[in-house]
N, C-alpha and C positions, 0 to 999 in steps of 0.2 A: 504494500500500500504506500503510495507516494503522498507527500504532504503538499498542500497548496500554499505557495508562498504569496504574500501580499504583493500586489503589483506596485512597483516603485513608480513615482511620477516622472515624466520626462523632464529633463532640465537642459538649459542652454542650447547647444547645437542639436540635441535629440528631438526638439520640437519640430513637427513636420507641417504644421499649418502655415498658411501664407500670412494671415493676420490674426491678432488676438486682442481680447479685452484685457487691458493692463491694469493691475492693482499695485499701487506703490508700496514701499516698505512699511509706511505708517498706516496702511489700510485704505487709503483714499483711492477712488477710481480715477484713473487718468484718461480713459477713453479707449478707442480702438486704434491700434498701431500695427504696422507691418512687423513681423517677428524679428527681422533684422534690426529695425530701429529700436524695438523693445530690448533686444539683446545688448545693443550699444548703450542704452540708458542704464541697464543693470550693470554692465561692465564699468561704466563711468562712476557709478555709485559704489562699486566694489562688492556687489552682491550677485546672486545667481538668479536666473529667470526660470521659474518652476511652473509647469503646466498643472494646475490644480483641478480643472474641470474640462477634460478633453471632449466630453460629449456635447458641451454647450456650443451654440452657434453665434458668434465665433468662440473658440476655446478661451477659457479664462486662464491667464498667466499672472503670476505674482512675483514681485521682486522681493527676495528674502535671502537670508543666510541659511543655505540648505543644511550645512553641518550642525548649526545650532538647532534648527528645526528637527532634525533626526534625533539629536541628543534629548531635546525636550520630550519628544514622543516616547523615547525609551524610558525616561524617568516616569512619565505618566503611566506607561504600561506596567512598569515595576511596582508603582504605587497601587495600581488597580489590583495586581496579583496579591500584594500584601494585604489589601483590605478585603479580599474575598473571604467569605465564611467557609470554614473547613468542616466537613462532616466527620465527626469523631465516632468511631466504632468501639464500643466497650464489650469485653467478653468476660464471662464468668464460667469457670469450669466446675463441673460436678462429677466427682469420681463415684464409682459404684459402691465403695465401702465407706461412704461419708456418714458421720455420726449425726443424729437427729438435731443436736444443738447447732452444729456447724451448718447443717442444711437450712435451718430456719434463719440463721444469721445471713447466709448467702442469699436466701430468698428475699430478705428485707433489703439487702443491697441492690439486688436486681430490680425490685419494685421502685427503689429510689432513683435508679438510672432512668427508668421509663417515666 
């Protein structure tokens, strides 16, 4: 059985669209630009051009620091895993030659677990 990897967004020269809706680093919409011009704007600012919504018409690209974005995503995923509730399975063993006193004590413990 293979695992399905999350598809990474295209960035910089991997973007295949002719034009894109550009979102600046601070989150403001800059408008529709040709991808080459959007790439130059991102390079001038020292950031990456990341295609965040390839299905949109035109595709939505954002100027961001992709390394920082990946790091923040990893931290959020780690925090989500840490906050997940774990199902704890408890066991109680009863042997065939158990004394009646031990049996009643263990039975009380089992009922307390439930």
